[in-house]
N, C-alpha and C positions, 0 to 999 in steps of 0.2 A: 309818269305823266303831269304834266303842269298842272296846280291846282285849278286854274282858271279852265282848263282844258277838261280835266274831271267834274267842274260843275255845269259845264256844257253839255259834255257829250255823255256823264253817266247819271249825275244826281237829278238834273231837271227831267231828261226825259224817264227815267224810275219814278219820280213821283207822279209824273203825268200818266204813267201805265197803273200806280197803284192806287189814284185817286179815290175811288170807290172801295178799296180793300183796306178796311181800319186795322187789320193783324199787318199786312206788309207795310203798309203806310204808317205803320206805329215801329217798326223796326227801321224804315229808312229815315224817320224824324231822329229817332234816340242814336243813331249812326251818325249821323249829321252835328248831332249835339256835341258828341264824344270829339268831334274835329273841329269846333267852335265855330261849326258854320249857322249858328241859329239865324240869322237875318236869311239866309237860303231855304229856310224850313219855317219860316214865320207863318206863310200862307198854309202851308199844308197843315201845321199844329190846329190853324184855326178850322180847315175842313176835317181833322182828325177829331176835335171836340165836337163837331156839330153830326158826326156819323159813326162815332165809336159804339158800340152796345154795352159796352163796359166803362160807364160813366166817368168814375174815378180817375182810368186809366187815362181817357181823353185827354178830361179837364188839367189832369195834375201835369201832363206832358206838355200843353198850350201854356198853362201857367210858369212853367220850365223857361219856356223859350220868353217868353213877355219878362221874366226876372233877367235872363241874359243879354237881353238888349236893354235892360235899364227902366223898362216899364213897370214901375212898381206896382203904382197904382191900380194899372191894368191885370197885373197878375192879382191882386188882393180880388177884385170883381169876380174874376173866373173863378177862383176858389170857392167864393162865397155862392156863386150860381149854383157848383158842385155841390155845396154842403145843402142848399136848398132843395136840391135833386134827391138826394141818396141819404142825406144826413151827416152827420161828423162821425168821420172814419179816422183811424190814425193814421192813415198816410198824407190826407188831406188836412188835418190839424199838422204836423209835421212841414207840409209845404206851406202851409199858413204860416207857421215860425218861421221860415226862412222869410217871408214877405216883411213881417215883423221887424226882423233883424235887420234887414234892409233900409229899413225906415230909422233905426237906429233905436230904438224901445226893447234894449237885451232883458228887463225883467219880465215884460208883457211875451215875449218871444221863448222865455224860457217855462213861463206858465203856460202858454198853448202847447210846446214842447212836450211839455210833462204830462198835459193831457192826452195828449197822443200815443206817447209811451203807454200810458195805462190802458188805454183801447187796445194797442197793439204792440207789446213789448218785443217783436220779432224784427223790428224796421232795420237794418242793417245801417243805414246811413242816419237815420235818425237817433240810434241809439248810439251810434259811435260819438255822433255828435252831443250829444247828453254826458257822456262818459268824459268827453276831452274838457268840456266847460267843468265839469265836477272837478275834475283832478286839478285843474288849474286853479279852481277857486277855494278849495278845502283840501288836495292832496289823494293821494293814492288809496288809502284807508278808507275816505269816504265815498270814492267811488266805488270801491269793492263793498261796503257795506249798501249801496244803492242797488249795484248789481243782484247781491242778495235778495234786496225788498225785492225786486222784479219777478226774480226766479221763483219767488213763494206765489205768483201766479197762476191760476190752473192750465191756462193757455199758452206761458212762456217755454221756449225753448232758447232764443237765441242769448237771453241772460246768462245761461247754463253753459254755454258754447266759448263765452266768453271768460266764463269764469275757470274754464278746463282750460284754455290758452294760458290763462294769468299762473295757473298751478304747473302748468307743466314746464312755462319759461323757470319757475322756482323751483325746479326739481321734487316737484311733489307727484311721484307717478300716480299712487293710490287715489289722492285725491282729484287729479286732472281726470282719471278714467271713471270716476265717479260723475263727475258733470259731465263728460261726453257719454256716458250711460243714458244719462236724464236725457239731453236732446237727443239720442237717436231714436230712444223710445217713443218721446212725442213726437218728432218729425223726422223718420227716416227716409221718407220720399219727397218730392217735389219743394225741397230747400236746397240750401248748399250746407246742410250739415255733415252729410257724409264726406263729402269734399273734404271739408273743412278739420272733423278727426282723422280721417287719413293721413291727409297733409300733415297736422302737426305730430301724430304720432310717428310719421316716415322720417318726418326730420330730426324728431327728438332719438331716433335710433330703437323705437319702441315697435318693431317689425310686426312680430308676432302678436303683440297687442291689437295693433291695427286689421292682421287679416281674420283675427277671431272674431272682431266686431262687425268689421265690413262686408267680408266673402258671404257670409249666409245671408245676408239681406238685399246684397246689389243685385237689381236689376238692371240688365244693360238695355233694355227697352225704354226704361222710365226715368233712369237715373242719369247723371250729367256723367259723360264721358271721359271726364278727368278722373274722377274717381276710380273708374276701371285703369285708367293708366297707373294710379296711385298702386292698386292694387296687383297689376302685372310688375310693376316695378318691387313690390314687397317679395313677388315671389323669386324675382331674380335673384335679391338680396339673401333670400332663405334658401336660395339654390334649388329651390322644388318646381324643375322642368315640366314635371308632368301636370300639377294642377293648374300651372301658370299657362300652359300650352289650350290646355283646355277652356281656359277662360277667354285664350286670344281666338278660338274657334268659336267662340259665341258673340265676340266682338266683330272678328270678321264676317261675322253671318247678316248682321244689320246692314251692310253692304253700302256703307255710308264712305263715300271716295274722299271725302274730307281727313276722313280717319286713318285713311290707307297707309300715307308715309310714314304717321307714330306708330302703326300697327306692326308695316314690315320693319321696320327698325328693333322692336321686341320678337320679332320672329326669328329675324337673324340671332338676337342676342340668345334666345333660348336653344338654338341649334348649336351654337357655338359652346354653351354652355355643355354640351354631351361631349365629354372628352374621354374616349377608354382607347385605351390600346389595342391593338391587332390580338384577337383572340385564336389560337389553334384551331383549327377546323375538327369535327371528330369524324370527318371522312374526307378521303381523297379525292378533290374537287374534277369534276370531266372537263376537261379543256378541250373547247373547239375553235374553230378560226372561223369567223364571221368575215367574208370578202366584201367589201364596200366600194361601189364603183361610183357612188353618189355623195355629197355631203350631207350629214345625217339630217338636215333640215328640209330635205326631198325624199329622205326615207320613211317606207312604213305609214304611205299616205297612198295606197292605191296606185304607186307606177307614177311619179310625177316626173317621167323623162322629158316629159315635153316642156319642164321649164331649165330643161340642160342646152345647150348647142349642139348641132350635130356635127358628126366628125367625118374625115376623109377614111375612106374604106383601109389605104395601107398605112398603118401605124405602127410603131414599137412599145413593148408593154413594159409598165413599170408597176414595182412593188414598194408600198411603204409602209413603214415596220415604225413600230412605237418605242418610245426609248424606255430603254433597261435601267433601272433605277443601279447606281454604284457608290461607293464611298462607305455603305454601311452592312454590317455584318447580316448574312444572310439567314432566314430562318430556316432550321431544319425541317419544318414542316411547313405545309402550306396555314395559310392564316386568314382571317376576315377582321375587315374593319370598313370605318369612314375614310372616303377618298378624301384625300390631302391635296393640299396642291402641288404638290410634286406629283402626283399621281394624275392630275389634271393636264399639266404642263406636259404630261409624258405622250398624252395621246393628243394635246391642242395644237402640237407642231406638224405631226402628220397631217392634222385634218383641217388646217391652214393650208397644208403643201395641196393636199387632194382639191380642194375647191379650186384654189388658183389653176393648177392642172386641166382640171375639168373645162373651165371656162377661157382659159387663154393658150390653150394647145391640142392638140391632133391625136397627142400620146395617150394612150390606154392605159390608163392607171387604176389601181387598185390599192385599196386598204386593206390590209392584212391585219384583222382585229382579234386578238384571244379573246376568250370568253369564257369563263367558269360556270358549269350548271344551267347552260341555257343565257342567261341575262346579268350574271355578274362581270363587273370589268377588273382585269387581270392587269398586274404589275410585276415585272419578272425581275429580278435582283441579279442577274447575270448577262452579259452581252449575247446577243445571238452568236452562235457557233457556225466556223466556218463549213462544218457540215449540213447545216439546216441552211446556209444561203446555196452551196451546193445542190441541194434539193431544189428550192426557188427556181433555180436557171433553167428546170424542164420548163416552166410556164414563163419565164419573164427573163429581160435582158438586161434590166438594171433594178436595184435596189437601192432606198436610202433608207438607214438604219444608224443608231448612234446611243450615247447614255445622257442621261442626268443625274448630276449629284448636287448635295445640299453641301456646302463650305461656309461655315461659319455664317448662317442665316440668308448666304446669296445662294443661287442658283447658276449650275456651271453646267451647260450643255456642249457636248461635241456629237456632230451629225455629219455621215460622210454618204457621199454617192458611189456604190459599188458597181461595179461591169460585174455580173455574175459568168460572163464566161471565165473568167480568169480571176475573179475577188477582186481584181485591183481597185485600189481607191482614187478614184476620179476627180474627187472634191471632200476636203476637210474644211470643217468651219466651226468653229468652236467662240461662244459666247458666255459670258459670267454676267449677271443680271438681279436686282433685286423683284420681290413680288410683281411693285409698283409697277416698273420700268417692262415686264415679262411681254408686253403684247408688240412692243416697238424692238425688242432684242428678237422674238420672233418671227417678225414681218422682215427684219435685217436679216436672218438667217435664211429664210427661206428664198430671199431674193439669191443669196450667193449660190444657192444650190440650183436654182431654178435656171441662173445663168449659165451653172455647169452642165444641167441638163441639155439647155440648147446646142451647147458645143459635142455632148457626147453623141447626142441623136441628130445632128446637124436640122433641128427642126426650131421654128420661130415660136417663142411664147412671149404674148404678148397678147393685152385686153383684145378680144374679137365681139363682145356685145358689151350695149349700154347696159343690160340689166346687170354685170359684173363689177363692183371696183373694190378695192379694200378702204377701208374708213380712213379718214385723216384726222379723224378725233375719236377719243374713247375706244382705243386700239386694245389696251388691258383688257377691258369689259367686253368687247369682242370676242377676243381669243378666249378668256373664259366661259363665255356662252356656248361656245364651240361644243366644249367637253360636257355643258349643262344640258345641250340638246342631244349630247350621244347620252347621256345617262337617259333621258326620258324614252329616247327610240330603243332601247334593249327593253323597256318595260314592258312586258306583253300581256300582261293579266292581272288583274284587281290583287291576287296573292303575290306576284313578286312588285306591285307597287308597295306591300308593306315594307320591303327594305330598301324602299328608293327614300334617302334622306335629305333632309329641307325640299321640300317640292314644291310648297308656297315660296320660298325665296328662289326658286327657277322661275317659276313664272313671273314673278315681280321683277328680278334682274331683265328677262327679256323684254317682258313690258316696259322697263325704264330704257333698255338700250334701244327699242324701235321709237319710242320718241326723242331720244338723243339724237339719233341718227335717221332722221325720218325721210333722209333721200336715198337712204342704202337698202335697196330692194332686198339683198340676205338677211338684213337687222327683222325686217317685216316678217319674211319666209318662216324664220327661226321661231318668232313670236308667236303667228296665227297655226305653225304645224306643232308648235309645243302646245296649244291647247288643244290641238285636236287629239293628239297623241294622249292627255289627261283625259279625255272624253272616252276616246277606245279605251282605256281600262278603268272608266266608270271612277273618275275621281270626285269626291265633294268638293271639293275646293274650287275646280271650275267655275261656280255661279260667282263666285266675288270679284272675276274678271270679266264677266258679261258688259259691265257697261263702258269700261275702258276699251274693251277691244271693239265694239261697236263705234265709237268715236275715232277709235285708231282706222277702223276701216271706212268709215265717214270721209275722213280727211284724204285718205288713199284715192277714195273714187271719185272726189272732186279734184283730185291735182293729177287724175290719169296714170296715176302709179302702174307699172307692171303688177305689183303685189297684190293690187285691187283683183286680178284674176282668184284671189283665194277668198272672196266672197262666198261662193257655193259652199266651200270648207266650212264658213264661218257659220253658214245656216245651217247647216247639218250639227254643228257642236252646240248651237243655240236655236232649236228650232221653234221656240214658242217666242222669239222674239220679232217683232212685228217690225221694227226698223229695218232689220236686216232682209226681212223678206220683202218689204217694199223695195228697198235699192236693188234686191236680186231682179225683181219683175222688171223696174225699167233699166237693166242691164242690158248694154250691146250683145246682139248674138254673138255665140262663140264665132272664132276666125278661123279655127282650122280642127281637122278630124281630131287629133290626139287627145287635144284640150276638151273638146265635146265630148269623147270617150271618157276622160277622168271623171268630168262632172258627173255622167251617168254611174260610175263604180262610186262613186264619193254617194250619192243617192242610195247606192245599194247596203254600202256599208253602213251608213248611219241612216237606217229609215227613219224615216219623218216626211215633212212635206216635201214637193220636188224641190231639189235644190240646183237644177243644171239650166241656164240659159238657153234659150233655143237655139236650135244649131242652125247654121246660115243656109237658107233657101238655094237649092240647085237651080 
């Protein structure tokens, strides 16, 4: 935004809106001063001095504005008025020294600054100024001696902080820790001591020393979030995932959206640190086949078939199979481990095909998904056999199957359309791609397979409803999201949730995707139904996403998006949110019986306030 427009449209209206609110007016004036806009807040600073109950703050801010505008005499008058009201304070005298210095009387300025530092030796700006002047005039040793003198004052802590910084830069660990400990003892909260100490120790590689001093006293509700970030970084460097994630949960629980992006990066970092090779299972897993006739973002939510287009009665049946893993030696027995990208991609391709066939064709399409012990995803390391395909021929006319291999860091996929009557390969497609290009590669693969299916079945395969289109951007993220929604869909209980890896990052990924693709209805469905699935298995993480979810739903409702129909679901997920309930109360009545019936089922599944808009009048 151009500066003039920002002044006119942002700063000026905000100043007017906060004219009678000293705390908020002060923040606006200080922010403008940082942007060198003193003239724009001249009147506001005058107003602040007249209404601020914190007399020192209001008058000092006014004097700073006057000084920046070159009105030195006026700034001096303002400070004298403040001193007459509250007496001499360290801050008032330090700013008075700036006025004197601006008039060119350096000795008098230093004398006034000295009086101010004796009253308050913990002024960051004033102390730094004094040390710089002392160093310039008499050298570093003199500045060191001056800091030692101030550190002897009973209420001092910033001199100790500066002494600690000097010692650590000189490589004297024990001496620096001693000074830092003194500063932490005297001012653990309400200052920048914790931030400086954690930052300095981390910067110089004293990670354990930082954690030992900061972790026991850090209070996320009162201390600087940046000190919390420093602690998180320390846990990353120490490899302490357990303690780091515990702190991360505390910081997420604050519910501050401004922290979310930074915290999510640490959440992903901790998840990535959990590197464990597959472990042999102590039992033979029970493998069952879950048949999916809808995309995972329509499953597990009380029958959301209303969101899928109707099909004609006569149709041919197609079965989709996950890719098998090839190119690596097979395990002699079943093993369990964290889902990797190859495993996710093995399922992402048939998931992408499934939703396209559901929304773009009359073919009856089923994804046969092997599941271990009820909810664990399965990756087979051998291709599907002809015997298995012949068995599928009893129920299906066509099958789509293939393999995925990892070669020199790239992925190589071979996918085949088979006619089950004679197991003939009608279409074979192959692609080699990097992880970053996986989305475009899989979309290209599905395009060729859809073309082959259209010929084999003499069926038109093309978009039929405006609800569904493939995204033109963020395709790789979209494809990954399909696999993540699938993982959530299979979790059916709090106990199963314990084995869900990276849950918070899944919600964050889907939230980012929904915002990045604001007109993609499937992206919105993925996000909101994922939150509902988390509520279904009673995830405590869901509360962190309440505010952004409400905002996203508000935006969708204003835009008239189809996915705004999920508003009743969000009211069920966050039943105490008045804003959601108010949106629902003013929503249009349900336009079809299937959707209205679903609203009623949701209300029964998530007992809370009534969550369905009224059905249409007869």
